[in-house]
C-alpha positions as a Markdown table, in Angstrom:
| # | Residue | x | y | z |
|---|---|---|---|---|
| 1 | Met | 6.2 | 249.1 | 83.8 |
| 2 | Val | 5.0 | 252.3 | 84.9 |
| 3 | Lys | 1.8 | 252.2 | 87.3 |
| 4 | Val | 0.2 | 254.8 | 89.0 |
| 5 | His | -2.7 | 255.8 | 90.7 |
| 6 | Cys | -4.3 | 259.0 | 90.3 |
| 7 | Lys | -6.0 | 259.7 | 93.3 |
| 8 | Lys | -3.4 | 259.0 | 95.0 |
| 9 | Asp | 0.0 | 260.1 | 93.7 |
| 10 | Gln | 0.1 | 263.7 | 92.3 |
| 11 | Asn | 2.7 | 262.9 | 90.2 |
| 12 | Trp | 0.6 | 260.6 | 87.9 |
| 13 | Leu | 0.5 | 262.6 | 84.8 |
| 14 | Ala | 4.4 | 262.8 | 84.3 |
| 15 | Lys | 5.1 | 258.9 | 85.7 |
| 16 | Ala | 2.5 | 258.0 | 83.3 |
| 17 | Leu | 4.3 | 259.7 | 80.4 |
| 18 | Glu | 7.7 | 258.8 | 80.6 |
| 19 | Gly | 6.4 | 255.4 | 80.7 |
| 20 | Leu | 4.3 | 255.7 | 77.7 |
| 21 | Lys | 8.3 | 256.8 | 76.1 |
| 22 | Ile | 9.9 | 254.3 | 77.1 |
| 23 | Glu | 8.1 | 251.6 | 77.2 |
| 24 | Gly | 4.7 | 252.5 | 75.1 |
| 25 | Phe | 2.5 | 251.9 | 77.6 |
| 26 | Ala | 1.2 | 252.5 | 81.4 |
| 27 | Ile | -1.4 | 251.8 | 83.6 |
| 28 | Ile | -3.4 | 254.4 | 85.6 |
| 29 | Glu | -5.3 | 253.4 | 88.3 |
| 30 | Gly | -8.2 | 254.9 | 90.1 |
| 31 | Val | -10.0 | 257.0 | 87.3 |
| 32 | Met | -13.5 | 255.6 | 87.4 |
| 33 | Asp | -15.8 | 254.6 | 90.3 |
| 34 | Ala | -18.1 | 252.3 | 91.4 |
| 35 | Glu | -21.1 | 253.6 | 89.7 |
| 36 | Phe | -19.4 | 254.9 | 87.2 |
| 37 | Ile | -18.6 | 251.4 | 86.0 |
| 38 | Lys | -21.6 | 250.1 | 86.0 |
| 39 | Arg | -23.5 | 252.1 | 84.5 |
| 40 | Ser | -20.5 | 251.5 | 81.5 |
| 41 | Ile | -21.3 | 247.0 | 81.9 |
| 42 | Glu | -24.8 | 248.2 | 81.6 |
| 43 | Gly | -24.4 | 250.5 | 78.0 |
| 44 | Leu | -22.2 | 248.2 | 76.9 |
| 45 | His | -24.9 | 245.4 | 77.2 |
| 46 | Gln | -27.4 | 247.4 | 76.1 |
| 47 | Val | -25.1 | 248.4 | 72.8 |
| 48 | Glu | -25.0 | 244.9 | 72.3 |
| 49 | Asn | -28.5 | 243.8 | 72.1 |
| 50 | Ile | -28.4 | 246.7 | 69.4 |
| 51 | Ile | -26.4 | 246.2 | 66.9 |
| 52 | Val | -26.2 | 242.1 | 67.3 |
| 53 | Pro | -29.7 | 242.2 | 65.9 |
| 54 | Leu | -29.0 | 244.8 | 63.9 |
| 55 | Met | -25.9 | 243.2 | 61.9 |
| 56 | Gly | -26.6 | 239.7 | 62.5 |
| 57 | Lys | -23.8 | 237.5 | 64.8 |
| 58 | Gln | -23.0 | 236.2 | 60.9 |
| 59 | Arg | -22.0 | 239.9 | 59.5 |
| 60 | Leu | -20.0 | 240.3 | 62.7 |
| 61 | Leu | -18.6 | 237.2 | 62.5 |
| 62 | Asp | -17.2 | 237.2 | 58.3 |
| 63 | Ala | -15.7 | 241.1 | 60.0 |
| 64 | Gly | -13.1 | 238.8 | 61.9 |
| 65 | Glu | -14.2 | 240.7 | 65.4 |
| 66 | Leu | -15.0 | 239.3 | 68.7 |
| 67 | Gly | -17.1 | 241.0 | 71.2 |
| 68 | Val | -16.1 | 244.5 | 69.8 |
| 69 | Leu | -19.3 | 247.2 | 70.0 |
| 70 | Arg | -18.5 | 249.8 | 67.4 |
| 71 | Ile | -20.0 | 253.3 | 67.7 |
| 72 | Thr | -20.8 | 252.4 | 70.9 |
| 73 | Ser | -22.5 | 256.5 | 72.1 |
| 74 | Lys | -24.9 | 256.5 | 68.5 |
| 75 | Tyr | -26.8 | 253.7 | 70.8 |
| 76 | Asp | -26.0 | 255.0 | 74.4 |
| 77 | Asn | -24.6 | 258.8 | 75.0 |
| 78 | Phe | -23.8 | 257.5 | 78.4 |
| 79 | Phe | -20.5 | 256.7 | 77.3 |
| 80 | Leu | -20.2 | 260.6 | 75.4 |
| 81 | Lys | -18.8 | 261.1 | 79.6 |
| 82 | Tyr | -15.3 | 259.0 | 78.9 |
| 83 | Leu | -14.9 | 261.7 | 76.3 |
| 84 | Glu | -14.9 | 264.6 | 79.4 |
| 85 | Leu | -13.2 | 262.1 | 82.2 |
| 86 | Pro | -10.0 | 264.5 | 83.3 |
| 87 | Glu | -7.4 | 261.8 | 82.9 |
| 88 | Leu | -8.0 | 261.3 | 79.5 |
| 89 | Leu | -8.3 | 264.8 | 78.9 |
| 90 | Gln | -5.0 | 265.4 | 80.4 |
| 91 | Val | -3.7 | 262.7 | 78.5 |
| 92 | Val | -4.7 | 263.6 | 75.2 |
| 93 | Asp | -3.3 | 267.0 | 75.5 |
| 94 | Ser | -0.3 | 266.0 | 76.5 |
| 95 | Thr | 0.6 | 263.1 | 73.4 |
| 96 | Val | -1.4 | 264.5 | 70.5 |
| 97 | Ser | -2.1 | 268.2 | 72.1 |
| 98 | Asn | -5.5 | 269.8 | 72.9 |
| 99 | Thr | -6.9 | 269.6 | 69.3 |
| 100 | Gly | -6.2 | 265.5 | 68.6 |
| 101 | Ile | -9.9 | 264.2 | 67.6 |
| 102 | Leu | -11.1 | 260.1 | 68.8 |
| 103 | His | -10.4 | 258.5 | 65.6 |
| 104 | Val | -12.3 | 255.1 | 67.9 |
| 105 | Gln | -14.1 | 254.6 | 70.2 |
| 106 | Gln | -15.3 | 250.9 | 70.7 |
| 107 | Gly | -16.6 | 248.8 | 73.4 |
| 108 | Ser | -15.6 | 245.4 | 74.3 |
| 109 | Ile | -17.6 | 242.4 | 75.5 |
| 110 | Leu | -15.1 | 239.6 | 75.7 |
| 111 | Pro | -16.2 | 236.1 | 75.6 |
| 112 | Ser | -15.0 | 233.2 | 77.8 |
| 113 | Phe | -13.7 | 230.5 | 75.6 |
| 114 | Pro | -12.5 | 227.1 | 77.0 |
| 115 | Lys | -8.7 | 227.4 | 76.5 |
| 116 | Gly | -7.0 | 227.2 | 72.5 |
| 117 | Gln | -10.5 | 227.5 | 71.3 |
| 118 | Ala | -11.0 | 231.4 | 71.1 |
| 119 | Pro | -11.8 | 231.6 | 67.4 |
| 120 | Pro | -8.8 | 233.3 | 65.2 |
| 121 | Val | -9.9 | 236.8 | 64.6 |
| 122 | Phe | -7.9 | 239.9 | 63.6 |
| 123 | Gln | -7.9 | 240.7 | 67.3 |
| 124 | Asn | -6.0 | 238.4 | 68.4 |
| 125 | Val | -2.4 | 238.5 | 65.5 |
| 126 | Phe | 0.3 | 241.1 | 67.1 |
| 127 | His | -0.9 | 244.8 | 65.5 |
| 128 | Met | -0.2 | 248.3 | 65.7 |
| 129 | Asp | -3.3 | 250.6 | 65.5 |
| 130 | Phe | -1.7 | 253.4 | 64.0 |
| 131 | Pro | 0.7 | 251.2 | 61.1 |
| 132 | Arg | 2.6 | 254.5 | 60.6 |
| 133 | His | 5.9 | 255.5 | 61.5 |
| 134 | Leu | 6.8 | 259.1 | 61.7 |
| 135 | Asn | 10.3 | 259.1 | 62.8 |
| 136 | Gly | 9.2 | 259.0 | 66.2 |
| 137 | Tyr | 6.5 | 261.8 | 66.2 |
| 138 | Met | 3.1 | 260.7 | 68.2 |
| 139 | Ala | 0.3 | 260.8 | 65.8 |
| 140 | Ser | -2.1 | 258.5 | 67.9 |
| 141 | Val | -2.7 | 257.2 | 71.8 |
| 142 | Asn | -5.2 | 254.8 | 72.6 |
| 143 | Cys | -6.7 | 255.4 | 76.2 |
| 144 | Phe | -8.7 | 251.8 | 77.4 |
| 145 | Phe | -10.5 | 251.3 | 79.9 |
| 146 | Ala | -10.8 | 248.2 | 82.0 |
| 147 | Ile | -14.5 | 248.1 | 83.5 |
| 148 | Ser | -13.9 | 244.7 | 84.0 |
| 149 | Pro | -10.5 | 243.8 | 86.4 |
| 150 | Phe | -8.2 | 243.1 | 83.9 |
| 151 | Thr | -5.7 | 239.6 | 84.4 |
| 152 | Lys | -4.3 | 236.9 | 82.3 |
| 153 | Asp | -6.9 | 234.8 | 82.5 |
| 154 | Asn | -10.1 | 236.7 | 81.4 |
| 155 | Gly | -8.0 | 238.0 | 78.6 |
| 156 | Gly | -5.6 | 241.6 | 80.0 |
| 157 | Thr | -4.3 | 243.2 | 76.4 |
| 158 | Leu | -1.8 | 241.7 | 75.3 |
| 159 | Leu | 2.0 | 244.0 | 74.7 |
| 160 | Val | 5.1 | 243.9 | 73.6 |
| 161 | Pro | 7.2 | 246.6 | 75.7 |
| 162 | Gly | 9.2 | 248.7 | 73.6 |
| 163 | Thr | 7.8 | 247.6 | 70.2 |
| 164 | His | 6.7 | 251.3 | 69.5 |
| 165 | Gln | 7.5 | 253.7 | 67.0 |
| 166 | Lys | 9.7 | 250.8 | 65.4 |
| 167 | Thr | 10.8 | 251.0 | 61.0 |
| 168 | Glu | 9.8 | 247.0 | 61.2 |
| 169 | Arg | 8.0 | 244.4 | 62.8 |
| 170 | Pro | 9.6 | 242.2 | 65.0 |
| 171 | Ser | 9.2 | 239.0 | 64.3 |
| 172 | Glu | 6.3 | 236.7 | 65.4 |
| 173 | Asp | 8.7 | 234.8 | 67.9 |
| 174 | Tyr | 10.3 | 237.8 | 70.0 |
| 175 | Leu | 6.3 | 239.3 | 69.9 |
| 176 | Lys | 4.8 | 236.4 | 71.5 |
| 177 | Ala | 7.9 | 235.8 | 73.8 |
| 178 | Asn | 7.7 | 238.9 | 74.7 |
| 179 | Ala | 4.3 | 239.9 | 75.4 |
| 180 | Ile | 3.1 | 240.7 | 78.7 |
| 181 | Ser | -0.6 | 240.7 | 80.0 |
| 182 | Val | -2.4 | 244.1 | 81.1 |
| 183 | Glu | -3.1 | 243.2 | 85.1 |
| 184 | Cys | -5.4 | 245.9 | 86.7 |
| 185 | Pro | -8.4 | 246.7 | 88.3 |
| 186 | Glu | -11.9 | 247.4 | 87.0 |
| 187 | Gly | -11.8 | 251.7 | 87.0 |
| 188 | Ser | -8.2 | 251.8 | 85.4 |
| 189 | Met | -6.9 | 252.9 | 82.3 |
| 190 | Phe | -4.1 | 252.0 | 80.1 |
| 191 | Ile | -2.2 | 254.3 | 77.6 |
| 192 | Phe | -0.5 | 253.0 | 75.1 |
| 193 | Asp | 1.6 | 254.9 | 71.9 |
| 194 | Ser | -1.0 | 253.7 | 68.8 |
| 195 | Thr | 2.7 | 251.9 | 67.5 |
| 196 | Leu | 3.0 | 249.6 | 70.2 |
| 197 | Tyr | 2.1 | 246.2 | 69.5 |
| 198 | His | -0.5 | 244.7 | 71.2 |
| 199 | Ala | -3.2 | 241.6 | 70.7 |
| 200 | Ala | -6.4 | 241.1 | 72.5 |
| 201 | Gly | -5.2 | 238.5 | 75.2 |
| 202 | Glu | -7.6 | 234.6 | 75.5 |
| 203 | Asn | -10.5 | 234.7 | 78.2 |
| 204 | Asn | -10.3 | 231.6 | 79.8 |
| 205 | Ser | -12.3 | 233.0 | 82.7 |
| 206 | Gly | -15.9 | 231.3 | 82.7 |
| 207 | Lys | -17.1 | 235.5 | 82.8 |
| 208 | Asp | -17.6 | 237.9 | 80.2 |
| 209 | Arg | -14.6 | 240.8 | 80.5 |
| 210 | Tyr | -15.4 | 244.2 | 80.0 |
| 211 | Gly | -13.3 | 247.0 | 78.2 |
| 212 | Ile | -14.1 | 250.5 | 76.4 |
| 213 | Asn | -10.8 | 251.5 | 73.9 |
| 214 | His | -10.1 | 255.0 | 72.5 |
| 215 | Gln | -7.9 | 256.5 | 70.3 |
| 216 | Phe | -7.1 | 259.4 | 69.8 |
| 217 | Thr | -4.7 | 261.0 | 66.5 |
| 218 | Arg | -4.0 | 264.4 | 65.3 |
| 219 | Ala | -6.9 | 266.4 | 64.7 |
| 220 | Phe | -5.5 | 266.0 | 60.5 |
| 221 | Phe | -6.0 | 262.8 | 60.3 |
| 222 | Lys | -9.0 | 261.0 | 59.1 |
| 223 | Gln | -11.6 | 259.4 | 61.9 |
| 224 | Gln | -11.9 | 255.3 | 61.4 |
| 225 | Ile | -15.9 | 256.6 | 62.2 |
| 226 | Asp | -17.1 | 260.2 | 61.4 |
| 227 | Tyr | -18.5 | 260.8 | 64.2 |
| 228 | Val | -20.5 | 263.9 | 63.5 |
| 229 | Arg | -22.6 | 262.0 | 60.9 |
| 230 | Ala | -22.9 | 259.0 | 63.0 |
| 231 | Leu | -24.0 | 260.9 | 66.0 |
| 232 | Gly | -26.3 | 263.3 | 63.8 |
| 233 | Asp | -25.7 | 267.2 | 64.6 |
| 234 | Asp | -28.5 | 268.0 | 67.1 |
| 235 | Val | -26.5 | 265.5 | 69.7 |
| 236 | Val | -23.1 | 267.1 | 68.8 |
| 237 | Lys | -24.1 | 270.3 | 69.5 |
| 238 | Ala | -26.2 | 269.0 | 73.3 |
| 239 | Gln | -22.3 | 268.1 | 74.0 |
| 240 | Ile | -20.0 | 270.8 | 75.7 |
| 241 | Pro | -17.7 | 272.0 | 73.4 |
| 242 | Arg | -14.6 | 270.7 | 74.4 |
| 243 | Thr | -16.4 | 266.9 | 73.2 |
| 244 | Gln | -17.6 | 268.6 | 70.5 |
| 245 | Gln | -14.3 | 269.5 | 69.7 |
| 246 | Leu | -13.4 | 265.2 | 70.2 |
| 247 | Leu | -15.3 | 264.2 | 68.0 |
| 248 | Gly | -14.5 | 266.5 | 65.2 |
| 249 | Trp | -16.6 | 269.2 | 64.8 |
| 250 | Tyr | -14.0 | 271.3 | 64.2 |
| 251 | Thr | -12.9 | 269.2 | 61.7 |
| 252 | Arg | -15.2 | 269.2 | 59.1 |
| 253 | Ile | -14.9 | 268.9 | 55.4 |
| 254 | Pro | -17.2 | 271.3 | 53.4 |
| 255 | Ser | -18.9 | 270.4 | 50.6 |
| 256 | Ser | -20.3 | 273.6 | 48.7 |
| 257 | Leu | -19.0 | 277.1 | 48.1 |
| 258 | Glu | -21.6 | 278.3 | 51.0 |
| 259 | Glu | -19.9 | 276.2 | 53.1 |
| 260 | Tyr | -16.4 | 276.8 | 52.8 |
| 261 | Tyr | -17.3 | 280.8 | 52.8 |
| 262 | Arg | -18.4 | 281.1 | 56.2 |
| 263 | Ala | -17.4 | 283.4 | 58.7 |
| 264 | Pro | -14.1 | 282.3 | 60.5 |
| 265 | Asp | -15.7 | 281.4 | 63.4 |
| 266 | Asp | -18.3 | 279.4 | 61.6 |
| 267 | Arg | -16.7 | 277.5 | 59.8 |
| 268 | Leu | -16.6 | 273.5 | 59.9 |
| 269 | Tyr | -13.0 | 273.3 | 59.8 |
| 270 | Arg | -11.8 | 276.0 | 61.7 |
| 271 | Lys | -7.9 | 277.3 | 62.7 |
| 272 | Gly | -5.4 | 275.9 | 64.9 |
| 273 | Gln | -6.7 | 272.8 | 64.8 |
| 274 | Gly | -3.2 | 271.0 | 64.5 |
């Protein structure tokens, strides 16, 4: 397992990328400071207090999700700051290129349950976030931030090393026998190839566990959420150019001849986007 500290090891990126290639994941400590962590926890609760009444608990349960908060940036623009973190940008640039876009950003407040009593949901089943094999071509990468310390007891994500970029799914016995729990301090970012088999761990700690996951893909793949439409043009245009690009501002699809026949610098889908 590759575990590096981005503030103490000048070669952290090269080491993390090697772990990503060989084992399918790596842990990078020291990405967020205490104030950023504190603001993230406040923001997750703020988003939760909007989404749960808006959608209703039963509808969220029917979706088969546990503590998942989608489109966090729509309900608290603070979460767009994650797209400015230098370490995240370096990983994106080195994997899905500097034209990669945000496929999904979702917060997580994973509740605690007595051992063995967590409800069965999709998150708890071993799966790939990018269920496509492209002959080893990396089309998608995850950057998951530990806002709480991640431990085996509080539901640290389960990863199965070496199961990325496989043409066939390993057996359930193999996945269960070889899964390891991500354990790292708060403020860490763990990255993984989106074809790596993983599952949510079970939180038996007695406290909520906080995290926020990002998945980035090559620019020509459709996003899970249309972030430009979700956030609105005014919000997107208020961001720095790189954040606009990550949100999909340069890969929009024309819906009329007027939009299609724009000048090159004003096109919705800009050239050179991968």
